[in-house]
Every structure is written in C-alpha cells, then in structure tokens.
VEXPAGU-956967 format. One record per residue: x, y, z of N, C-alpha, C in turn; residue in one letter. Coordinates in steps of 0.001 Angstrom, whole numbers. Example, Ala and Ser with C-alpha at 12.3 -4.5 7.8 and 13.67 -1.06 7.14 Angstrom:
BEGIN
NODE     n.xx     n.yy     n.zz    ca.xx    ca.yy    ca.zz     c.xx     c.yy     c.zz  r
NODE    13190    -5690     7800    12300    -4500     7800    13200    -3300     7800  A
NODE    12850    -2250     7080    13670    -1060     7140    12900       30     7870  S
***
This chain:
BEGIN
NODE     n.xx     n.yy     n.zz    ca.xx    ca.yy    ca.zz     c.xx     c.yy     c.zz  r
NODE    95535   115429   115585    96942   114873   115614    97914   115766   114974  M
NODE    99068   115319   115165   100047   116507   114801   100835   116068   113757  L
NODE   101088   117182   112610   101804   117091   111202   103433   117081   111842  K
NODE   104161   116219   111531   105573   116157   111814   106393   117475   111147  I
NODE   106272   117365   110015   106548   119046   109558   105671   119750   108824  F
NODE   105975   120989   108903   105162   121950   107876   104729   121221   106512  A
NODE   105973   120685   106001   106352   120205   104315   106536   118865   104720  R
NODE   106072   117800   105681   106504   116677   105321   107721   116126   106106  G
NODE   108305   114708   106343   109361   114397   106783   110550   115131   106457  L
NODE   111003   115407   105273   112441   116054   105165   112465   117386   105327  P
NODE   111407   118186   106204   111433   119587   106693   112209   119621   107989  R
NODE   112935   119523   108175   113943   119461   109423   113507   120904   110350  V
NODE   113672   121642   109338   113510   123238   109973   112289   123677   110653  A
NODE   111318   122678   110496   110125   122874   111117   109988   121904   112386  A
NODE   110921   121380   112526   110860   120494   113692   110600   118981   113408  G
NODE   110821   118584   112422   110486   117130   111571   109346   116242   112351  L
NODE   109612   116108   113519   108504   115234   114297   107864   116154   115472  L
NODE   108217   117407   115499   107618   118274   116749   106338   119107   116354  A
NODE   106049   119433   114923   105184   120172   114834   104072   119184   114489  A
NODE   102666   119759   114133   101584   118846   114299   101669   117839   112952  P
NODE   100903   116578   113234   100992   115661   112093    99881   115843   111334  F
NODE    99685   115083   110228    98490   114902   109676    98261   113452   109015  A
NODE    96752   113003   109610    96819   111396   109096    97022   111192   107722  F
NODE    96718   111785   106884    96809   111581   105524    96999   112698   104564  A
NODE    98127   112946   104476    98318   114340   103714    97901   114294   102060  A
NODE    97254   115068   101349    97358   115096    99937    98523   115023    99334  P
NODE    98330   114504    98091    99626   114220    97097   100247   115575    97183  P
NODE   101656   115720    97022   102201   117108    97315   102171   117476    95876  H
NODE   102020   118721    95502   101445   119625    94314   102821   119099    93070  P
NODE   104056   119136    93734   105362   118733    92847   105154   117570    92027  A
NODE   104272   116363    92944   104614   115253    92366   103590   115229    90936  A
NODE   102785   116127    90757   101903   116470    89271   102978   117775    88368  H
NODE   103909   118083    88668   104874   118974    87920   106294   118118    87655  A
NODE   106210   116932    87655   107301   115858    87349   108468   116069    88239  G
NODE   108174   116447    89529   108798   116564    90754   108754   115530    91441  K
NODE   109616   115172    92441   109389   114223    93369   108617   114640    94390  A
NODE   107691   114015    95087   106768   114587    96099   107260   114351    97578  A
NODE   107060   115029    98517   107782   114745    99611   107011   113458   100581  D
NODE   107967   112935   101520   107579   111860   102187   106191   112292   103240  P
NODE   105266   111164   103159   104118   111464   104039   104255   110636   105536  I
NODE   104079   111345   106448   104145   110703   107958   102511   110589   108242  V
NODE   102803   109681   109141   101314   109177   109454   101456   108583   111030  T
NODE   101176   109534   112183   101431   108817   113565   100192   108071   113634  E
NODE   100674   106693   114512    99707   105785   114462    99363   105805   116204  L
NODE   100673   105928   116960   100373   106027   118167   101418   106753   118808  M
NODE   101182   107258   120174   102246   107734   120927   101912   107086   122522  T
NODE   102976   106850   123405   102522   106141   124541   104062   106404   125388  R
NODE   103451   107093   126662   104293   106774   127701   104986   105374   128034  D
NODE   106275   105371   128632   106605   103948   128837   106956   103805   130584  L
NODE   105904   103247   131029   105889   103127   132147   106683   102077   132901  A
NODE   107616   101459   132222   108742   100750   132840   109802   101572   132385  D
NODE   109943   102873   131806   110911   103517   131537   110695   104936   131975  A
NODE   110872   105204   133047   110338   106827   133218   110905   107865   132412  P
NODE   110546   108664   132279   110705   109938   131466   110901   109466   129932  G
NODE   110412   108333   129357   110538   107975   127829   109376   107765   127439  K
NODE   109205   108107   125864   107927   107425   125202   108148   107003   124094  D
NODE   107227   106501   123382   107427   105796   122307   106401   106420   121090  V
NODE   106968   106476   120057   106044   107149   118922   106321   106398   117676  L
NODE   104967   105781   117287   104975   104939   116123   104428   105811   115086  M
NODE   105259   105678   113541   104359   106199   112579   104886   105382   111111  I
NODE   104065   105778   110598   104498   105109   108947   105083   106257   108014  T
NODE   105925   105935   107113   106313   106999   106461   106001   106288   104981  V
NODE   105200   107370   104191   105264   106902   102882   105988   107665   101823  D
NODE   106689   107029   101125   107800   107707   100167   107174   107459    98697  Y
NODE   106824   108734    98207   106084   108471    96719   107386   108555    95825  P
NODE   107118   107879    94614   108250   107721    93787   109212   108798    93785  P
NODE   110830   108581    94002   111749   109563    93986   111756   110374    95343  G
NODE   111082   110282    96137   110773   111001    97513   112416   110648    98310  A
NODE   112686   111576    99013   113818   111589    99669   113795   112607   100835  A
NODE   114674   112169   102007   114887   112979   103354   115913   113920   103125  D
NODE   115787   115043   103870   117563   115804   103876   118266   114872   105259  P
NODE   119355   115243   105037   120124   114760   106432   119676   115422   107537  V
NODE   119477   114405   108575   118929   114678   109852   119459   113395   110919  H
NODE   118833   113841   112132   119306   112722   113164   117938   112671   114135  R
NODE   117920   111593   114689   116770   111094   115668   117519   111334   117052  H
NODE   116929   112073   118114   117665   111918   119204   116460   110787   120027  D
NODE   116696   109674   119348   115857   108459   119942   116627   107030   119279  A
NODE   115958   106083   119810   116353   104779   119202   115175   104656   118026  D
NODE   115922   104236   117014   114682   104327   115849   114898   102832   115227  S
NODE   113820   102497   115147   113484   100749   114417   112722   100903   113307  F
NODE   113273   100607   112283   112248   100879   111001   112201    99292   110294  I
NODE   110977    99336   110054   110459    97891   109076   110032    98282   107829  Y
NODE   110409    97955   106939   109857    98043   105344   108876    97071   104932  V
NODE   107479    98033   104652   106234    97468   104392   106333    97213   103107  L
NODE   106420    98223   102191   106135    97867   100706   107233    98801    99926  Q
NODE   107614    98402    98703   108720    98955    98057   109936    98638    98412  G
NODE   110964    99313    98165   112174    99382    98579   112604   100931    98701  S
NODE   113471   100883   100128   113815   102185   100360   115643   102181   100594  I
NODE   116231   103199   100347   117776   103410   100475   118088   104075   101778  V
NODE   118771   103358   102693   119308   104197   104008   120883   104009   104128  M
NODE   121317   105057   105066   122629   105070   105342   122887   106079   106318  Q
NODE   123634   105817   107246   123891   106455   108354   125534   107268   107993  L
NODE   125942   107922   108688   127205   108616   108499   128540   107669   108996  K
NODE   129381   107385   107964   130268   106654   108607   129840   105151   107985  G
NODE   128738   104731   107679   128182   103761   107343   128221   103273   105739  G
NODE   127668   102180   105410   127477   101827   104043   126244   102264   103639  K
NODE   125501   102533   102150   124524   102402   101950   123520   101101   101777  E
NODE   122654   101165   102186   122074    99604   102073   120249   100052   101358  V
NODE   120086    99193   100576   118702    99019   100085   117947    97761   100698  T
NODE   116873    98197   101265   115864    97314   102011   114657    97160   101368  L
NODE   114091    95912   101282   113036    95482   100837   112083    94852   101996  H
NODE   110581    94905   101507   109806    94454   102492   110136    93369   103303  P
NODE   109626    93668   104464   110272    92662   105746   111696    92938   106197  G
NODE   112426    93786   105704   113938    93808   106304   113687    94996   107200  Q
NODE   114879    95148   108151   114816    96332   109162   116074    96977   108858  T
NODE   115872    98207   109533   117284    99321   109931   116986    99851   111244  F
NODE   118147   100036   111696   118215   100719   113192   118900   102039   113195  Y
NODE   118437   103038   113849   119147   104390   113715   119493   104741   115378  E
NODE   120350   104710   115883   120669   105258   117468   120592   106865   117539  G
NODE   120554   107299   118871   120385   108564   119134   121400   109325   118809  P
NODE   122428   108986   118537   123872   109755   117961   124357   109580   116782  D
NODE   123527   108700   115969   123520   108586   114127   123151   109733   113601  D
NODE   123835   109976   112407   123338   111186   111446   122769   110223   110161  V
NODE   121563   110464   110026   120976   109577   108706   121008   110779   107595  H
NODE   122252   110044   106703   122775   110804   105828   121845   110671   104489  T
NODE   121277   109265   104267   120474   109071   103008   119103   108589   103576  V
NODE   118136   108664   103211   116787   108108   103108   115877   108380   102147  G
NODE   115777   107533   101392   114893   107734    99994   114328   106447    99528  R
NODE   113321   106824    98992   112637   105544    97913   113624   105217    96934  N
NODE   113923   103869    96839   114905   103462    95741   114237   103373    94203  A
NODE   112755   103730    94215   112313   103608    92915   111924   105215    92471  S
NODE   111642   105193    91056   111467   106341    90459   110245   106325    90249  Q
NODE   109390   105122    90180   108218   104632    89576   107068   104024    90814  T
NODE   107606   103565    91695   106937   102570    92506   106902   103433    94034  E
NODE   105828   103368    94994   105658   103834    96356   106482   102897    96852  P
NODE   106847   103450    98123   107352   102498    99333   106987   103095   100542  A
NODE   106738   102248   101481   106065   102394   103092   106660   101640   103873  R
NODE   107284   102322   105021   107787   101692   105982   107356   102193   107431  F
NODE   107575   101285   108527   107188   101748   109938   108333   101924   110695  L
NODE   107858   103085   111794   109202   103219   112281   108360   103468   113792  V
NODE   109654   103034   114774   109102   102744   116216   110184   103529   116826  L
NODE   109921   104857   117498   110831   105583   117775   110766   105830   119356  L
NODE   111819   105380   120284   111779   105641   121557   112712   106644   122347  I
NODE   112163   107497   122753   112885   108793   122987   112493   109302   124492  K
NODE   112998   110536   124969   112687   111115   126081   111262   111774   125585  K
NODE   110404   111774   126813   109278   112290   126810   109178   113602   126305  R
NODE   108275   113710   125260   108051   115186   125029   109045   115707   123952  G
NODE   109971   114853   123545   111224   115625   123020   110872   115121   121372  A
NODE   111572   116219   120528   111181   115944   119150   111975   114927   118619  P
NODE   111366   114084   117821   111976   112851   117429   112906   112916   116383  A
NODE   113015   113966   115353   113755   114353   114459   114417   115542   114449  V
NODE   115727   115918   114233   116311   116960   114339   117198   117553   113335  L
NODE   117672   118578   112887   118402   118677   111828   120094   118191   112202  P
NODE   120588   117925   111334   122011   117419   111513   122941   118208   111889  A
NODE   124080   118196   112866   124698   119101   113695   126060   119194   112709  E
***
C-alpha cells in the first residue's frame, strides 16, 4: 500500500496522496505530548474507470484524532466526502465554514482550494470517507497555489 504523506494527510510537501500509504499508522507521538496528532489516511481501493478513459478513482478514509487539522491544500480531483463518525469542519476558499456530522456530505472540485479541514472536537475522534475521481496516476492532493 502507499502512504499518502510521509507525515499523514497534512503534509502536502510530501505529495499528500502521491507517496506510499499506510493501512493503520500508529498514533502520532505528539498526541501523547499534549499536541494534536496528524490525520491518519487509509487507502481502501483504487480503480481505473473503464467508462471514463484516463480517469481513476481512489477511496480512502481519514481519521482525525482530537484536535487534528489539515494545512491549506487542493485536490486535482472531484472529491466526495461522507462523515462516518464525529464532526468535522470544512471550508473552501470563498465559501463559508461548515460543520458536518455523521451522514452529511461535502464536495470539493478540481479547482477548489481547501482552506479549512479539521476535527470539530478537541476530545473526540472523527472519521470520514473520501472518494476522489482524478486523472489516472495523478496525485490526489496538492499544495495550494
């Protein structure tokens, strides 16, 4: 499997979703030092899309430990998010910050800049499913320009 970032989802400098994934990363040492831990990204599947030549789909889960947050980034993909557990806060450049709860969804387009992505809680974990439809082989997450 491939680990998306060398340090988890917030490390866009490492290619965010281009470097190898890890299925179950151990808790970040900062979590035990009173600091928020990094998000944990787990690849569930990747497939070429037969009906969309040149496109593939990547399905991942993202686990936000209490207080975890992502840096500003973008996806060169259509990104569909479904909250599984806890509450997350999301915002796109030019949009309003929204708090999402289990069963709620969020969408990011290929040109959107993701300015806020974080766990809404400092004490409870959050988990969400992400489906990314992108150009075959392209990194799913990029630094914001």
